[in-house]
Structures are given as structure tokens and as C-alpha cells.
N, C-alpha and C positions, 0 to 999 in steps of 0.2 A: 814506407810507401803508403799512399792513401789512394783509394779508388772507390767510386760510387756505382752501385748497381741496384736498380729497382728501389730507390729511395733509402738504401742502406749504405753508409760510408764504412768501408773496410779499411782499417788503419793499423799497420803493424806497430806503431808507437803506442796505441791505445789498447791493444789486445794482449792477451797472455799467450806466450809461446808454449805449445804442448810438446813438440818434438820436431826433428828434421831428419831428412833422408838424403844421402849423398849418392849421386850416380856419376860414373865416369870411369876412365881407364887409368892406367899407370903411365900414360904418356908424359912427356916433360912439359907440355903446354896445358893450359886450362881450357882450351877451345872446345873440348867435348864434355866438359864437366857441368853438372847441374845440381842444384839443391832445391828440394821442396820442403818448406817449413809450414807445419800446421799451427794455426792460431785459433783462439776463440775470443770473440768480443765480449765485453761485460754484459751485453744484452743477449748473449747466447748464440750468435751467429758464428759459424765455422768458416774458415777459408784457408787456402794454401797460398803462400807467397813463394813464387817460383822464380829462380834465377838460373841462367845458363849462358855458356859461351856460344860463339858463332857456329860450332859444330855439335852442340848439345841436342838432346832429344827434343827439348822445347823449341829451339830454333828450327830444327828440321820440321817439326810438326806445324809451326807457324809459317814455314817457307820464307825465312828471313836469313840474310847473310850476316847479320850482326848479333850482338849479345841480346839476351832476352830478360825482361823483368816484368812479371805480371801477377795479378791476384785472381784466384779462381774460387768463387763462393762454393761452399759444400753444404749438403744436407747433413744432419746429425748421423744418418746411416753411412753416408760416404766418408765422413770423418772417422767413424768407428772402423770401417773397412781399411782406411788408410793406416790408422794407428795399429790395427791388428796385423798389418803386413800383407793383407790379402790383395789389395790393389796397389799397383805401382805406377805413380805418375800419370802419364797420358792415358794409359789403358782405362782408367776409371773416369777421366774427365774430358773425354773427347767430344762431349756435347757442349762444351763451354763457349763455342763460337757464337752462339745466339746472344751472349752477353755483350759482345763487342760490335 
């Protein structure tokens, strides 16, 4: 996925994947499952690539009935918190709405 914010193009194909975190239940459907994957661009910018089903935390946060796929730019400090397991998904990134 590729998305531009403030003259920076965030591209999952051009970036290095650092790690990912899975959220969801043990239900038989994928509707409530989501994945956050942390990437770093060759130029040093960090971002999360987020995917989720129609009942996932991301879909609920975005108030949509469908599946979700989005990129959330992060500061280096936010990326550190995410990778340290201190912050979990939406709790850290709820100010991302100003990007859209």
C-alpha cells in the first residue's frame, strides 16, 4: 500500500518491516481481527500499516462497516513505544484523524 502525507510517500513495498501485532478473538470469522505492522522507510520515517475486518478495532474507530486498510505515520518515539509493547494500536494513534 502507498499513501502520501505532508510530502512524504509511505510505501509498504519500499519500506522495511520491523514487526507486526495481531489483535482479535478466537471466533471462526475474521470480522473482528486486525493487524498492525510497523515499517521504516529508507529515509527514516516510521509508519504503521493497519488492516482489519468490519468488526475490528480499526473499523470501529473509523466508524465504518467494511474492512479497513490504512497507513498511520509515526514519530520515532511512537515507533519505539509500539515496538516496546507499551502502546497498543488505537490508544497511541488516536490523533491520526488530522492526516485524512
